[in-house]
DRENRORO-465824 format. One record per residue (C-alpha): x, y negated, z; residue in three letters; residue number from 1. Coordinates in steps of 0.5 Angstrom, whole numbers, plus 500, padded with zeros to 3 digits. Each point is the difference from the previous one (the first is absolute). Layout:
% DRENRORO-465824
<r><x>X</x><y>Y</y><z>Z</z><rest>ALA</rest><nr>NUM</nr></r>
...
//
This chain:
% DRENRORO-465824
<r><x>500</x><y>500</y><z>500</z><rest>MET</rest><nr>1</nr></r>
<r><x>503</x><y>494</y><z>497</z><rest>THR</rest><nr>2</nr></r>
<r><x>495</x><y>495</y><z>499</z><rest>SER</rest><nr>3</nr></r>
<r><x>499</x><y>494</y><z>505</z><rest>GLN</rest><nr>4</nr></r>
<r><x>494</x><y>499</y><z>497</z><rest>THR</rest><nr>5</nr></r>
<r><x>494</x><y>505</y><z>500</z><rest>ARG</rest><nr>6</nr></r>
<r><x>494</x><y>497</y><z>497</z><rest>SER</rest><nr>7</nr></r>
<r><x>494</x><y>501</y><z>495</z><rest>ALA</rest><nr>8</nr></r>
<r><x>494</x><y>497</y><z>497</z><rest>SER</rest><nr>9</nr></r>
<r><x>493</x><y>503</y><z>499</z><rest>ILE</rest><nr>10</nr></r>
<r><x>495</x><y>498</y><z>495</z><rest>GLN</rest><nr>11</nr></r>
<r><x>494</x><y>504</y><z>500</z><rest>ARG</rest><nr>12</nr></r>
<r><x>493</x><y>498</y><z>497</z><rest>LYS</rest><nr>13</nr></r>
<r><x>494</x><y>504</y><z>499</z><rest>THR</rest><nr>14</nr></r>
<r><x>493</x><y>499</y><z>500</z><rest>ALA</rest><nr>15</nr></r>
<r><x>499</x><y>500</y><z>507</z><rest>GLU</rest><nr>16</nr></r>
<r><x>507</x><y>497</y><z>503</z><rest>THR</rest><nr>17</nr></r>
<r><x>505</x><y>495</y><z>497</z><rest>ASP</rest><nr>18</nr></r>
<r><x>506</x><y>500</y><z>505</z><rest>ILE</rest><nr>19</nr></r>
<r><x>507</x><y>497</y><z>499</z><rest>ALA</rest><nr>20</nr></r>
<r><x>505</x><y>502</y><z>505</z><rest>LEU</rest><nr>21</nr></r>
<r><x>507</x><y>499</y><z>502</z><rest>THR</rest><nr>22</nr></r>
<r><x>504</x><y>504</y><z>505</z><rest>LEU</rest><nr>23</nr></r>
<r><x>507</x><y>499</y><z>502</z><rest>THR</rest><nr>24</nr></r>
<r><x>503</x><y>505</y><z>505</z><rest>LEU</rest><nr>25</nr></r>
<r><x>505</x><y>498</y><z>505</z><rest>PRO</rest><nr>26</nr></r>
<r><x>507</x><y>498</y><z>498</z><rest>PRO</rest><nr>27</nr></r>
<r><x>505</x><y>504</y><z>501</z><rest>LEU</rest><nr>28</nr></r>
<r><x>504</x><y>495</y><z>504</z><rest>SER</rest><nr>29</nr></r>
<r><x>494</x><y>500</y><z>505</z><rest>SER</rest><nr>30</nr></r>
<r><x>502</x><y>506</y><z>502</z><rest>TYR</rest><nr>31</nr></r>
<r><x>507</x><y>497</y><z>503</z><rest>ALA</rest><nr>32</nr></r>
<r><x>496</x><y>495</y><z>504</z><rest>GLY</rest><nr>33</nr></r>
<r><x>500</x><y>494</y><z>495</z><rest>GLN</rest><nr>34</nr></r>
<r><x>493</x><y>497</y><z>501</z><rest>PRO</rest><nr>35</nr></r>
<r><x>494</x><y>501</y><z>495</z><rest>VAL</rest><nr>36</nr></r>
<r><x>496</x><y>495</y><z>496</z><rest>THR</rest><nr>37</nr></r>
<r><x>493</x><y>503</y><z>498</z><rest>GLN</rest><nr>38</nr></r>
<r><x>495</x><y>497</y><z>496</z><rest>GLU</rest><nr>39</nr></r>
<r><x>493</x><y>502</y><z>501</z><rest>ILE</rest><nr>40</nr></r>
<r><x>494</x><y>498</y><z>497</z><rest>ASN</rest><nr>41</nr></r>
<r><x>494</x><y>505</y><z>499</z><rest>ILE</rest><nr>42</nr></r>
<r><x>493</x><y>498</y><z>498</z><rest>ASN</rest><nr>43</nr></r>
<r><x>496</x><y>507</y><z>499</z><rest>THR</rest><nr>44</nr></r>
<r><x>493</x><y>496</y><z>501</z><rest>GLY</rest><nr>45</nr></r>
<r><x>500</x><y>505</y><z>506</z><rest>ILE</rest><nr>46</nr></r>
<r><x>502</x><y>496</y><z>506</z><rest>GLY</rest><nr>47</nr></r>
<r><x>501</x><y>505</y><z>505</z><rest>PHE</rest><nr>48</nr></r>
<r><x>504</x><y>504</y><z>494</z><rest>PHE</rest><nr>49</nr></r>
<r><x>504</x><y>494</y><z>499</z><rest>ASP</rest><nr>50</nr></r>
<r><x>502</x><y>500</y><z>507</z><rest>HIS</rest><nr>51</nr></r>
<r><x>502</x><y>508</y><z>501</z><rest>MET</rest><nr>52</nr></r>
<r><x>504</x><y>499</y><z>494</z><rest>LEU</rest><nr>53</nr></r>
<r><x>504</x><y>494</y><z>502</z><rest>HIS</rest><nr>54</nr></r>
<r><x>501</x><y>504</y><z>507</z><rest>ALA</rest><nr>55</nr></r>
<r><x>503</x><y>505</y><z>496</z><rest>LEU</rest><nr>56</nr></r>
<r><x>505</x><y>495</y><z>496</z><rest>ALA</rest><nr>57</nr></r>
<r><x>502</x><y>497</y><z>506</z><rest>LYS</rest><nr>58</nr></r>
<r><x>502</x><y>506</y><z>504</z><rest>HIS</rest><nr>59</nr></r>
<r><x>503</x><y>504</y><z>494</z><rest>ALA</rest><nr>60</nr></r>
<r><x>504</x><y>493</y><z>498</z><rest>HIS</rest><nr>61</nr></r>
<r><x>497</x><y>500</y><z>493</z><rest>TRP</rest><nr>62</nr></r>
<r><x>499</x><y>494</y><z>496</z><rest>SER</rest><nr>63</nr></r>
<r><x>493</x><y>501</y><z>497</z><rest>LEU</rest><nr>64</nr></r>
<r><x>495</x><y>496</y><z>496</z><rest>VAL</rest><nr>65</nr></r>
<r><x>494</x><y>502</y><z>498</z><rest>ILE</rest><nr>66</nr></r>
<r><x>494</x><y>497</y><z>496</z><rest>ALA</rest><nr>67</nr></r>
<r><x>493</x><y>504</y><z>498</z><rest>CYS</rest><nr>68</nr></r>
<r><x>494</x><y>499</y><z>497</z><rest>LYS</rest><nr>69</nr></r>
<r><x>495</x><y>505</y><z>501</z><rest>GLY</rest><nr>70</nr></r>
<r><x>493</x><y>503</y><z>499</z><rest>ASP</rest><nr>71</nr></r>
<r><x>498</x><y>498</y><z>508</z><rest>LEU</rest><nr>72</nr></r>
<r><x>493</x><y>499</y><z>497</z><rest>HIS</rest><nr>73</nr></r>
<r><x>500</x><y>508</y><z>500</z><rest>VAL</rest><nr>74</nr></r>
<r><x>504</x><y>501</y><z>507</z><rest>ASP</rest><nr>75</nr></r>
<r><x>507</x><y>500</y><z>503</z><rest>ASP</rest><nr>76</nr></r>
<r><x>502</x><y>507</y><z>497</z><rest>HIS</rest><nr>77</nr></r>
<r><x>503</x><y>499</y><z>493</z><rest>HIS</rest><nr>78</nr></r>
<r><x>504</x><y>493</y><z>503</z><rest>THR</rest><nr>79</nr></r>
<r><x>503</x><y>504</y><z>506</z><rest>ALA</rest><nr>80</nr></r>
<r><x>501</x><y>507</y><z>496</z><rest>GLU</rest><nr>81</nr></r>
<r><x>503</x><y>497</y><z>494</z><rest>ASP</rest><nr>82</nr></r>
<r><x>505</x><y>495</y><z>504</z><rest>VAL</rest><nr>83</nr></r>
<r><x>502</x><y>505</y><z>504</z><rest>ALA</rest><nr>84</nr></r>
<r><x>502</x><y>504</y><z>493</z><rest>ILE</rest><nr>85</nr></r>
<r><x>504</x><y>494</y><z>497</z><rest>ALA</rest><nr>86</nr></r>
<r><x>504</x><y>499</y><z>507</z><rest>LEU</rest><nr>87</nr></r>
<r><x>502</x><y>507</y><z>500</z><rest>GLY</rest><nr>88</nr></r>
<r><x>502</x><y>500</y><z>493</z><rest>GLN</rest><nr>89</nr></r>
<r><x>504</x><y>493</y><z>501</z><rest>ALA</rest><nr>90</nr></r>
<r><x>503</x><y>504</y><z>506</z><rest>PHE</rest><nr>91</nr></r>
<r><x>503</x><y>505</y><z>496</z><rest>LYS</rest><nr>92</nr></r>
<r><x>502</x><y>496</y><z>495</z><rest>ALA</rest><nr>93</nr></r>
<r><x>503</x><y>495</y><z>504</z><rest>ALA</rest><nr>94</nr></r>
<r><x>504</x><y>506</y><z>504</z><rest>LEU</rest><nr>95</nr></r>
<r><x>502</x><y>504</y><z>494</z><rest>GLY</rest><nr>96</nr></r>
<r><x>503</x><y>506</y><z>500</z><rest>GLU</rest><nr>97</nr></r>
<r><x>500</x><y>502</y><z>507</z><rest>PRO</rest><nr>98</nr></r>
<r><x>508</x><y>500</y><z>501</z><rest>ARG</rest><nr>99</nr></r>
<r><x>504</x><y>498</y><z>506</z><rest>GLY</rest><nr>100</nr></r>
<r><x>494</x><y>499</y><z>504</z><rest>ILE</rest><nr>101</nr></r>
<r><x>499</x><y>504</y><z>507</z><rest>LYS</rest><nr>102</nr></r>
<r><x>494</x><y>503</y><z>497</z><rest>ARG</rest><nr>103</nr></r>
<r><x>496</x><y>501</y><z>506</z><rest>PHE</rest><nr>104</nr></r>
<r><x>497</x><y>495</y><z>505</z><rest>GLY</rest><nr>105</nr></r>
<r><x>495</x><y>500</y><z>506</z><rest>TYR</rest><nr>106</nr></r>
<r><x>498</x><y>495</y><z>505</z><rest>ALA</rest><nr>107</nr></r>
<r><x>494</x><y>498</y><z>505</z><rest>TYR</rest><nr>108</nr></r>
<r><x>497</x><y>493</y><z>501</z><rest>ALA</rest><nr>109</nr></r>
<r><x>495</x><y>498</y><z>505</z><rest>PRO</rest><nr>110</nr></r>
<r><x>495</x><y>495</y><z>500</z><rest>LEU</rest><nr>111</nr></r>
<r><x>498</x><y>499</y><z>507</z><rest>ASP</rest><nr>112</nr></r>
<r><x>496</x><y>506</y><z>502</z><rest>GLU</rest><nr>113</nr></r>
<r><x>501</x><y>503</y><z>492</z><rest>ALA</rest><nr>114</nr></r>
<r><x>506</x><y>504</y><z>499</z><rest>LEU</rest><nr>115</nr></r>
<r><x>501</x><y>503</y><z>493</z><rest>SER</rest><nr>116</nr></r>
<r><x>506</x><y>505</y><z>497</z><rest>ARG</rest><nr>117</nr></r>
<r><x>502</x><y>500</y><z>493</z><rest>CYS</rest><nr>118</nr></r>
<r><x>505</x><y>505</y><z>497</z><rest>VAL</rest><nr>119</nr></r>
<r><x>502</x><y>499</y><z>493</z><rest>VAL</rest><nr>120</nr></r>
<r><x>504</x><y>504</y><z>495</z><rest>ASP</rest><nr>121</nr></r>
<r><x>503</x><y>497</y><z>493</z><rest>ILE</rest><nr>122</nr></r>
<r><x>499</x><y>507</y><z>497</z><rest>SER</rest><nr>123</nr></r>
<r><x>497</x><y>499</y><z>493</z><rest>GLY</rest><nr>124</nr></r>
<r><x>494</x><y>504</y><z>502</z><rest>ARG</rest><nr>125</nr></r>
<r><x>494</x><y>496</y><z>501</z><rest>PRO</rest><nr>126</nr></r>
<r><x>496</x><y>503</y><z>507</z><rest>HIS</rest><nr>127</nr></r>
<r><x>496</x><y>495</y><z>505</z><rest>ALA</rest><nr>128</nr></r>
<r><x>498</x><y>503</y><z>506</z><rest>SER</rest><nr>129</nr></r>
<r><x>496</x><y>494</y><z>504</z><rest>ILE</rest><nr>130</nr></r>
<r><x>496</x><y>500</y><z>506</z><rest>ASP</rest><nr>131</nr></r>
<r><x>498</x><y>493</y><z>503</z><rest>LEU</rest><nr>132</nr></r>
<r><x>494</x><y>503</y><z>504</z><rest>GLY</rest><nr>133</nr></r>
<r><x>497</x><y>493</y><z>498</z><rest>LEU</rest><nr>134</nr></r>
<r><x>492</x><y>500</y><z>503</z><rest>LYS</rest><nr>135</nr></r>
<r><x>498</x><y>493</y><z>497</z><rest>ARG</rest><nr>136</nr></r>
<r><x>496</x><y>499</y><z>493</z><rest>GLU</rest><nr>137</nr></r>
<r><x>505</x><y>495</y><z>498</z><rest>GLN</rest><nr>138</nr></r>
<r><x>505</x><y>494</y><z>502</z><rest>ILE</rest><nr>139</nr></r>
<r><x>498</x><y>494</y><z>497</z><rest>GLY</rest><nr>140</nr></r>
<r><x>499</x><y>501</y><z>493</z><rest>GLN</rest><nr>141</nr></r>
<r><x>504</x><y>507</y><z>500</z><rest>LEU</rest><nr>142</nr></r>
<r><x>497</x><y>507</y><z>501</z><rest>SER</rest><nr>143</nr></r>
<r><x>502</x><y>503</y><z>505</z><rest>CYS</rest><nr>144</nr></r>
<r><x>500</x><y>507</y><z>495</z><rest>GLU</rest><nr>145</nr></r>
<r><x>505</x><y>496</y><z>496</z><rest>MET</rest><nr>146</nr></r>
<r><x>506</x><y>499</y><z>504</z><rest>ILE</rest><nr>147</nr></r>
<r><x>502</x><y>507</y><z>500</z><rest>PRO</rest><nr>148</nr></r>
<r><x>499</x><y>501</y><z>493</z><rest>HIS</rest><nr>149</nr></r>
<r><x>504</x><y>493</y><z>499</z><rest>ILE</rest><nr>150</nr></r>
<r><x>506</x><y>504</y><z>503</z><rest>PHE</rest><nr>151</nr></r>
<r><x>498</x><y>507</y><z>496</z><rest>GLU</rest><nr>152</nr></r>
<r><x>500</x><y>495</y><z>493</z><rest>SER</rest><nr>153</nr></r>
<r><x>507</x><y>497</y><z>502</z><rest>PHE</rest><nr>154</nr></r>
<r><x>503</x><y>507</y><z>502</z><rest>ALA</rest><nr>155</nr></r>
<r><x>497</x><y>503</y><z>494</z><rest>THR</rest><nr>156</nr></r>
<r><x>503</x><y>494</y><z>495</z><rest>SER</rest><nr>157</nr></r>
<r><x>507</x><y>500</y><z>504</z><rest>ALA</rest><nr>158</nr></r>
<r><x>501</x><y>507</y><z>499</z><rest>CYS</rest><nr>159</nr></r>
<r><x>501</x><y>501</y><z>508</z><rest>ILE</rest><nr>160</nr></r>
<r><x>498</x><y>504</y><z>505</z><rest>THR</rest><nr>161</nr></r>
<r><x>497</x><y>496</y><z>506</z><rest>MET</rest><nr>162</nr></r>
<r><x>497</x><y>502</y><z>507</z><rest>HIS</rest><nr>163</nr></r>
<r><x>496</x><y>494</y><z>503</z><rest>VAL</rest><nr>164</nr></r>
<r><x>496</x><y>502</y><z>507</z><rest>ASP</rest><nr>165</nr></r>
<r><x>497</x><y>495</y><z>505</z><rest>VAL</rest><nr>166</nr></r>
<r><x>502</x><y>504</y><z>507</z><rest>LEU</rest><nr>167</nr></r>
<r><x>496</x><y>495</y><z>504</z><rest>LYS</rest><nr>168</nr></r>
<r><x>496</x><y>494</y><z>500</z><rest>GLY</rest><nr>169</nr></r>
<r><x>492</x><y>498</y><z>501</z><rest>PHE</rest><nr>170</nr></r>
<r><x>500</x><y>493</y><z>495</z><rest>ASN</rest><nr>171</nr></r>
<r><x>500</x><y>502</y><z>493</z><rest>ASP</rest><nr>172</nr></r>
<r><x>504</x><y>494</y><z>498</z><rest>HIS</rest><nr>173</nr></r>
<r><x>505</x><y>501</y><z>504</z><rest>HIS</rest><nr>174</nr></r>
<r><x>500</x><y>507</y><z>498</z><rest>ARG</rest><nr>175</nr></r>
<r><x>501</x><y>498</y><z>494</z><rest>SER</rest><nr>176</nr></r>
<r><x>505</x><y>495</y><z>500</z><rest>GLU</rest><nr>177</nr></r>
<r><x>504</x><y>504</y><z>504</z><rest>SER</rest><nr>178</nr></r>
<r><x>500</x><y>506</y><z>495</z><rest>ALA</rest><nr>179</nr></r>
<r><x>502</x><y>495</y><z>494</z><rest>PHE</rest><nr>180</nr></r>
<r><x>506</x><y>498</y><z>505</z><rest>LYS</rest><nr>181</nr></r>
<r><x>503</x><y>507</y><z>501</z><rest>ALA</rest><nr>182</nr></r>
<r><x>499</x><y>501</y><z>492</z><rest>ALA</rest><nr>183</nr></r>
<r><x>504</x><y>493</y><z>499</z><rest>ALA</rest><nr>184</nr></r>
<r><x>506</x><y>503</y><z>505</z><rest>ILE</rest><nr>185</nr></r>
<r><x>500</x><y>507</y><z>498</z><rest>ALA</rest><nr>186</nr></r>
<r><x>501</x><y>497</y><z>492</z><rest>LEU</rest><nr>187</nr></r>
<r><x>505</x><y>496</y><z>502</z><rest>ARG</rest><nr>188</nr></r>
<r><x>504</x><y>506</y><z>504</z><rest>GLU</rest><nr>189</nr></r>
<r><x>499</x><y>504</y><z>495</z><rest>ALA</rest><nr>190</nr></r>
<r><x>503</x><y>496</y><z>494</z><rest>ILE</rest><nr>191</nr></r>
<r><x>505</x><y>498</y><z>505</z><rest>THR</rest><nr>192</nr></r>
<r><x>507</x><y>500</y><z>496</z><rest>PRO</rest><nr>193</nr></r>
<r><x>505</x><y>506</y><z>502</z><rest>THR</rest><nr>194</nr></r>
<r><x>507</x><y>497</y><z>497</z><rest>GLY</rest><nr>195</nr></r>
<r><x>500</x><y>506</y><z>495</z><rest>SER</rest><nr>196</nr></r>
<r><x>498</x><y>501</y><z>493</z><rest>ASN</rest><nr>197</nr></r>
<r><x>496</x><y>507</y><z>501</z><rest>ASP</rest><nr>198</nr></r>
<r><x>494</x><y>502</y><z>499</z><rest>VAL</rest><nr>199</nr></r>
<r><x>497</x><y>503</y><z>507</z><rest>PRO</rest><nr>200</nr></r>
<r><x>497</x><y>506</y><z>498</z><rest>SER</rest><nr>201</nr></r>
<r><x>504</x><y>507</y><z>498</z><rest>THR</rest><nr>202</nr></r>
<r><x>496</x><y>500</y><z>494</z><rest>LYS</rest><nr>203</nr></r>
<r><x>505</x><y>495</y><z>497</z><rest>GLY</rest><nr>204</nr></r>
<r><x>494</x><y>495</y><z>498</z><rest>THR</rest><nr>205</nr></r>
<r><x>493</x><y>498</y><z>504</z><rest>LEU</rest><nr>206</nr></r>
<r><x>497</x><y>498</y><z>493</z><rest>ASN</rest><nr>207</nr></r>
<r><x>498</x><y>507</y><z>497</z><rest>ALA</rest><nr>208</nr></r>
//
């Protein structure tokens, strides 16, 4: 891994959504203690979704710019799903070949009474196991049933394995936000450079 700038832009336009997204992963210098300058500007039309994506970017040390015009007159499904797909595609493209990284990352993140755990494998194999235990029908204008699906859509398009579990907590806002924060920290850990140029797999590749 030699590139200091790991960035990707995605344009995704369908009859349901029109998305422009740019993701920049943490510069390699940031892992040596250099300060991280972030640009985060997110507008999906769903306030709570914007809030969760902002938390994800902030704690993953990403710069993230998203503009989405979706068919919110229908409901939130297409917007939430398509933004998560585009974000996963951007993550995969920005990271490039998974070489010279830890590959695995895990984190716990609390938010008051809520506690979440996320475990990530930059495996090249899409899989998501998400258990958030949300009880409300929606938070703001985001359906609670869509929140696990956001993680699933991101993991699938990023071609990673992701396990997210909310371990405790009674406030669904707190449970959701702690899950996104745990995911952010685990993703940041998984792409930490090791100083080598090896592919972290006995197969010799994580692209097959």
